[in-house]
C-alpha positions in Angstrom: 35.7 -26.1 1.5 35.1 -22.4 1.1 34.4 -20.2 4.1 34.3 -17.1 2.1 30.8 -15.6 2.1 31.6 -13.6 -1.1 31.8 -17.0 -3.0 29.9 -16.8 -6.3 28.2 -19.8 -8.0 29.5 -20.8 -11.3 26.2 -20.4 -13.1 25.8 -16.9 -11.7 29.2 -15.9 -13.1 28.3 -17.5 -16.4 25.3 -15.1 -17.1 26.7 -11.8 -15.6 27.8 -10.6 -19.1 24.4 -11.4 -20.7 22.6 -9.6 -17.8 25.1 -6.5 -18.4 24.3 -6.5 -22.1 20.6 -6.4 -21.7 20.7 -3.8 -19.0 23.1 -1.6 -21.1 20.8 -1.7 -24.3 17.7 -0.6 -22.2 19.5 2.1 -20.6 20.4 3.8 -23.9 23.0 5.0 -26.1 25.4 6.3 -23.5 25.8 2.8 -22.0 26.4 1.0 -25.4 28.6 3.4 -27.4 31.6 1.5 -25.8 30.4 -1.7 -27.5 30.9 -0.4 -30.9 34.2 -1.9 -32.7 37.3 0.2 -32.7 38.5 0.8 -36.3 42.1 -0.1 -37.2 42.8 -1.0 -33.6 46.6 -1.4 -34.3 46.7 2.3 -35.2 47.5 4.3 -32.2 47.7 7.6 -33.8 45.9 10.8 -32.7 44.3 10.8 -36.1 42.9 7.2 -35.8 41.7 8.0 -32.3 39.9 11.3 -33.7 38.4 9.2 -36.4 36.9 6.5 -33.8 35.5 9.5 -31.8 33.6 10.7 -34.7 32.6 7.2 -35.8 30.9 6.8 -32.4 29.3 10.2 -32.4 27.8 9.8 -35.7 26.1 6.4 -35.0 22.4 6.6 -34.2 21.0 4.3 -31.6 17.4 3.2 -31.8 16.4 1.8 -28.4 14.0 -0.8 -29.4 14.8 -2.9 -26.5 14.0 -0.1 -23.9 10.8 0.8 -25.6 9.8 -2.9 -25.8 10.3 -3.2 -22.1 8.5 0.2 -21.3 5.5 -0.9 -23.5 5.1 -4.3 -21.8 5.3 -2.5 -18.4 2.7 -0.1 -19.6 0.4 -3.2 -20.7 0.8 -4.8 -17.2 0.3 -1.7 -15.3 -2.4 0.2 -17.3 -4.7 -1.1 -14.6 -3.7 -0.8 -10.8 -2.9 -4.2 -9.2 -5.3 -5.7 -6.6 -4.0 -5.9 -3.1 -6.1 -8.2 -0.6 -4.8 -7.9 2.8 -6.1 -7.3 6.3 -6.0 -3.8 7.7 -2.7 -4.4 9.7 -1.1 -4.9 6.3 -2.6 -2.1 4.5 0.6 0.1 5.1 2.2 -2.0 2.3 0.1 -0.3 -0.3 1.8 3.1 0.5 5.2 1.9 2.1 6.2 -1.5 1.1 10.0 -1.2 1.6 10.2 1.2 4.6 11.4 4.0 2.2 8.0 5.2 1.2 7.9 3.2 -2.0 4.3 1.9 -2.6 3.7 -1.8 -3.4 2.6 -0.9 -6.9 5.9 1.1 -7.7 7.8 -1.8 -5.9 6.3 -4.5 -8.1 6.7 -2.4 -11.3 10.4 -2.2 -10.6 10.5 -5.8 -10.1 8.7 -6.7 -13.3 11.1 -4.5 -15.2 14.2 -6.2 -13.8 12.5 -9.7 -14.5 12.1 -8.6 -18.3 15.7 -7.6 -18.5 17.5 -10.3 -16.7 14.9 -13.0 -16.1 15.6 -13.1 -12.4 15.0 -11.0 -9.5 14.7 -11.5 -5.6 12.4 -10.5 -2.8 13.3 -10.7 0.9 11.0 -9.9 3.8 12.7 -8.2 6.8 11.1 -7.8 10.2 11.7 -4.6 12.6 10.6 -4.8 16.2 9.2 -1.4 17.0 9.6 0.2 20.3 6.9 -1.0 22.6 4.6 -3.7 21.4 4.6 -5.3 18.0 6.6 -4.7 14.8 6.3 -4.2 11.2 7.7 -6.1 8.0 9.0 -4.6 4.9 9.7 -6.1 1.4 13.3 -5.6 0.1 14.2 -5.8 -3.4 17.6 -7.4 -4.8 18.7 -7.4 -8.5 19.9 -10.6 -10.1 23.6 -9.5 -9.8 23.3 -9.2 -6.2 22.1 -12.6 -5.4 25.6 -14.3 -5.6 25.1 -17.6 -3.8 22.2 -20.0 -2.8 21.7 -23.5 -1.7 18.8 -25.8 -1.3 18.2 -29.0 0.6 15.4 -31.4 1.5 13.6 -30.6 4.7 10.6 -32.5 5.9 10.2 -34.0 2.4 10.5 -30.6 0.7 13.2 -28.9 -1.3 13.6 -25.5 0.5 16.3 -22.8 0.5 18.8 -23.2 3.2 21.0 -20.5 2.1 21.2 -17.1 0.2 23.9 -14.6 0.0 23.0 -11.3 -1.0 25.6 -8.6 -2.0 25.0 -5.0 -0.7 26.8 -1.7 -1.1 25.7 0.5 1.7 26.7 4.2 1.7 28.5 5.6 4.8 29.4 9.3 5.4 32.9 10.5 4.5 33.0 14.1 5.4 30.5 15.9 3.1 30.8 13.0 0.6 30.1 9.3 1.0 31.8 5.9 0.2 30.4 2.5 -0.4 31.2 -0.5 1.9 31.5 -4.1 0.7 28.8 -6.0 2.7 27.1 -9.4 2.2 23.8 -10.5 3.8 23.7 -14.1 4.7 20.2 -15.8 5.0 20.5 -19.2 6.6 18.1 -21.7 7.7 19.2 -23.6 11.0 17.6 -26.1 13.2 16.1 -23.3 15.4 14.9 -21.4 12.4 15.8 -18.5 10.2 19.0 -16.5 11.0 20.5 -13.3 9.2 24.0 -12.4 9.4 25.8 -9.2 8.0 29.4 -9.5 6.9 31.8 -6.6 6.2 35.4 -6.4 5.7 37.5 -5.6 8.8 39.9 -2.8 9.2 39.6 1.1 9.0 39.7 1.2 5.3 37.8 -2.2 4.7 40.9 -4.0 3.6 40.7 -6.9 6.2 39.1 -10.1 5.9 35.2 -10.4 5.8 33.7 -10.8 9.3 30.2 -10.8 10.9 29.2 -7.6 12.2 25.7 -8.2 13.2 23.4 -11.2 13.6 19.6 -11.1 13.6 17.1 -13.8 14.5 13.7 -12.1 13.8 11.2 -13.2 16.0 7.7 -12.3 15.2 4.5 -12.9 17.1 4.5 -16.5 16.4 8.2 -16.9 17.0 11.0 -17.5 14.4 10.2 -18.3 10.9 11.0 -22.0 9.9 12.0 -20.9 6.4 13.9 -18.2 4.7 11.6 -15.2 3.9 13.2 -14.9 0.4 11.9 -15.7 -2.9 13.4 -15.8 -6.3 11.3 -14.1 -9.1 12.0 -15.6 -12.7 10.7 -15.4 -16.2 9.6 -18.9 -16.4 9.2 -19.9 -12.7 10.1 -18.8 -9.2 12.8 -21.5 -8.4 16.4 -20.9 -7.7 17.4 -21.9 -11.2 18.5 -19.0 -13.5 15.9 -18.2 -16.3 16.8 -16.7 -19.7 16.3 -13.1 -20.1 13.0 -12.2 -22.2 14.6 -9.3 -23.7 18.1 -10.8 -24.4 17.4 -11.7 -28.2 16.1 -8.3 -28.9 18.9 -6.7 -27.2 21.5 -8.5 -29.2 19.8 -7.7 -32.6 19.5 -4.1 -31.2 23.2 -4.1 -30.7 23.8 -5.3 -34.2 21.5 -2.8 -35.6 23.5 -0.1 -33.8 26.8 -1.2 -35.2 25.2 -1.2 -38.7 23.9 2.4 -38.1 27.7 3.3 -37.1 28.9 1.9 -40.4 26.2 3.5 -42.4 26.6 7.0 -41.0 30.4 6.4 -41.5 30.1 5.8 -45.1 27.7 8.5 -45.6 30.1 11.1 -44.1 33.2 10.0 -46.1 31.6 8.9 -49.4 28.2 10.7 -49.3 29.5 14.1 -50.8 29.8 15.0 -54.4 33.5 15.4 -55.6 34.0 17.8 -58.4 36.7 17.0 -60.9 38.2 18.6 -64.0 39.8 16.7 -66.8 41.7 17.5 -70.1 44.2 20.0 -68.5 47.7 20.2 -69.3 50.3 21.3 -66.8 50.0 25.1 -67.8 46.3 25.1 -67.4 46.5 23.3 -64.2 48.8 25.9 -62.8 46.9 28.7 -64.1 43.7 27.5 -62.4 45.4 26.8 -59.1 46.9 30.3 -59.2 43.8 32.1 -59.9 41.4 29.8 -58.0 38.3 28.0 -59.0 34.8 29.0 -58.2 32.0 26.3 -58.6 28.4 27.3 -59.0 25.8 28.5 -61.6 26.9 32.1 -61.6 30.7 31.3 -62.0 31.5 30.3 -65.4 34.5 28.2 -65.7 36.7 28.7 -68.9 38.4 25.5 -69.8 40.6 24.7 -72.8 39.5 22.6 -75.7 38.9 18.9 -74.6 38.6 20.2 -70.9 35.6 19.0 -68.8 34.1 19.5 -65.4 31.8 17.1 -63.8 30.9 15.6 -60.4 31.8 12.1 -59.0 29.0 10.8 -56.9 28.9 7.4 -55.3 26.4 4.8 -56.0 23.9 4.2 -53.3 25.4 1.9 -50.6 22.3 -0.2 -49.7 24.0 -3.3 -48.3 24.4 -1.7 -44.9 21.0 0.0 -44.9 19.3 -3.4 -45.9 21.0 -5.0 -42.9 19.6 -2.5 -40.7 16.1 -3.0 -42.2 16.5 -6.7 -41.6 17.4 -6.4 -38.0 14.5 -3.9 -37.4 12.1 -6.4 -38.8 13.5 -9.1 -36.6 13.1 -6.9 -33.6 9.5 -6.2 -34.6 8.7 -10.0 -34.8 10.4 -10.6 -31.4 8.0 -8.1 -29.7 9.3 -4.7 -30.4 6.1 -3.4 -32.0 6.9 0.1 -30.6 9.6 0.4 -33.1 7.5 0.9 -36.3 3.8 1.6 -36.2 2.1 -0.5 -38.6 0.7 1.2 -41.7 -1.9 -1.3 -42.5 -5.2 -1.6 -40.9 -6.2 -4.8 -39.1 -9.2 -6.3 -37.7 -9.9 -6.6 -34.1 -9.3 -10.3 -34.1 -5.9 -9.9 -36.0 -4.7 -7.2 -33.5 -5.7 -9.2 -30.6 -4.0 -12.3 -32.0 -0.8 -10.3 -32.6 -0.7 -8.8 -29.2 -1.4 -12.0 -27.6 1.4 -13.8 -29.2 3.9 -11.2 -28.4 2.8 -10.8 -24.7 2.6 -14.5 -23.8 6.1 -14.1 -22.3 4.9 -11.1 -20.3 2.1 -13.0 -19.0 4.3 -15.6 -17.5 6.4 -12.9 -16.0 3.5 -11.1 -14.5 2.1 -14.2 -13.0 5.5 -14.8 -11.3 5.8 -11.4 -9.8 2.2 -11.7 -8.7 2.9 -15.2 -6.9 6.2 -13.8 -5.4 4.5 -10.6 -3.8 1.8 -12.8 -2.5 4.3 -15.0 -0.8 6.1 -11.9 0.4 2.9 -10.4 1.9 2.2 -13.8 3.7 5.7 -13.6 5.4 4.9 -10.0 6.4 1.7 -11.4 7.9 3.4 -14.5 9.6 5.9 -12.0 11.4 3.0 -10.0 12.7 0.7 -12.9 13.7 -1.7 -12.4 10.8 -3.3 -15.8 9.6 -6.0 -13.9 7.2 -5.9 -14.8 3.5 -3.7 -12.2 1.5 -3.0 -11.8 -2.3 -1.5 -9.5 -4.7 -2.5 -9.7 -8.5 -1.1 -7.7 -11.3 -3.2 -7.2 -14.4 -3.0 -10.0 -16.9 -5.4 -8.8 -19.5 -3.3 -6.9 -21.8 -5.9 -6.5 -24.6 -8.4 -4.0 -23.7 -11.9 -5.3 -23.7 -14.6 -3.2 -25.4 -18.3 -3.4 -25.2 -20.9 -2.3 -27.6 -24.8 -2.1 -27.3 -25.4 -5.4 -28.8 -22.9 -7.1 -26.5 -24.5 -5.5 -23.4 -27.9 -6.5 -24.6 -26.6 -9.9 -25.1 -25.1 -10.2 -21.8 -28.2 -8.9 -19.9 -30.5 -11.2 -21.9 -28.3 -14.2 -21.0 -28.3 -13.2 -17.3 -32.2 -12.8 -17.4 -32.5 -16.3 -18.9 -30.4 -17.8 -16.2 -27.3 -18.4 -18.1 -25.2 -16.0 -16.0 -25.1 -15.3 -12.3 -25.5 -11.8 -11.3 -22.1 -11.7 -9.6 -20.6 -13.1 -12.9 -22.4 -10.3 -15.0 -21.0 -7.7 -12.8 -17.5 -9.2 -12.7 -17.5 -9.0 -16.4 -18.8 -5.4 -16.5 -15.9 -4.5 -14.1 -13.5 -5.9 -16.7 -15.2 -3.9 -19.4 -14.9 -0.6 -17.2 -18.5 -0.1 -16.8 -18.4 -0.7 -13.0 -15.7 0.6 -11.0 -13.3 -2.3 -9.7 -13.5 -1.1 -6.0 -17.4 -1.1 -6.0 -18.4 -4.4 -4.4 -21.7 -6.2 -5.0 -23.2 -5.4 -1.5 -22.4 -1.8 -2.1 -24.3 -1.6 -5.4 -27.3 -3.6 -4.0 -27.6 -1.3 -1.2 -27.4 1.8 -3.4 -30.1 0.3 -5.6 -32.4 -0.4 -2.8 -32.1 3.1 -1.5 -32.4 5.0 -4.9 -35.0 3.0 -6.5 -34.9 3.9 -10.2 -33.4 7.3 -9.6 -36.7 9.0 -10.7 -38.6 8.6 -7.4 -40.8 5.6 -8.5 -41.7 3.1 -6.3 -41.3 -0.6 -7.0 -44.9 -1.2 -8.3 -44.4 1.8 -10.7 -41.3 0.4 -12.4 -41.8 -0.3 -16.1 -42.4 -4.1 -16.9 -42.8 -4.7 -13.1 -39.0 -5.0 -12.7 -37.4 -3.9 -9.4 -34.6 -1.6 -9.1 -32.6 -4.2 -7.2 -32.8 -6.7 -10.1 -29.6 -5.4 -11.7 
């Protein structure tokens, strides 16, 4: 039996290297340069160390993985997410975590981490304000900081009964700071949810881990009967660890980087033309070494009979370059369309089909993030005694809809013939961007009633007898 709160689950330890690989590749060349092989590792001489340093400096890293991640984030957030919440929870829109980060930025960071590792976590904390009431905040935890968890059957449901989160708070150290090893235990006990904070005892933090604080957050409706923590995964939001959506691209990206290092190294060592002179005896050799040799079109070189001057140039080394091209194509096929722009024109149907295929993983991640934030907002409301419906939805329409006059005419005709409800027509026009998303039907109807047709005509003067409120 382990009483160590820093205990790490075996499946967590197993995937740490994979998470680190993807995050390093997404971060850029400065984080992956150490992953290049060390040439002639048995050679410890300064010359070999210098060669390896130059080998790394010449390598060119093409961050297809990071560009893919950023492109997918752009697709998801090219439209603002929709937050449906009562007035008491509207503060989350501008300050979701208590540090001034809006819920839009908060969820963008979460989706970024889910794309990288396939896993993230959201914890809802409650703060009792001075006087009456309190407020809730949504805290974000990377996959590496969720070190332990446990589930059990409670009232016929499989629920979280334990989550351990690793934290690294900063404490003042003169004009500097130092980090403290800390763990946050979230536990479900018979009386409800409890939170314990563990730190190492002793002045230098070298002692055993001990509880330094215990919280039993009690909102308006009392203590929660569940742990206000939700996993966010690439496949689903259960405690199991999902595969990283970008892992395959990241591994090919690393292979492409190693090929680049080899290619640039061969270009440096073998790519320069080597002049040579043949047919010289020892006397001519000594003569030319003594008087020097000038190479160029304005420096005639006098050679003996049978002497020859020429350049030796290497044959093109296409093997490494072909390997780079193959990996480049693989990254494109796996969704890294931002690496190389297509030179061929495609129909709208082909473009939408290609984009849908490569964004299907993104759609699942976006749905899971939206669901997790909706659940987190519900816990915020539960602490504050709010029972109204809440929802948070990130855009899932990654292909931009376009409308031409013929389409609009067909839609209006379908509505006039009873095939479309007016609300459905307006909802579709919002998707097309022809109606601002924040304008509700009641507001539009009210404005139409007030303005007439905008030209000062009464209803009976309208063409074809239509009324301004019909649309």
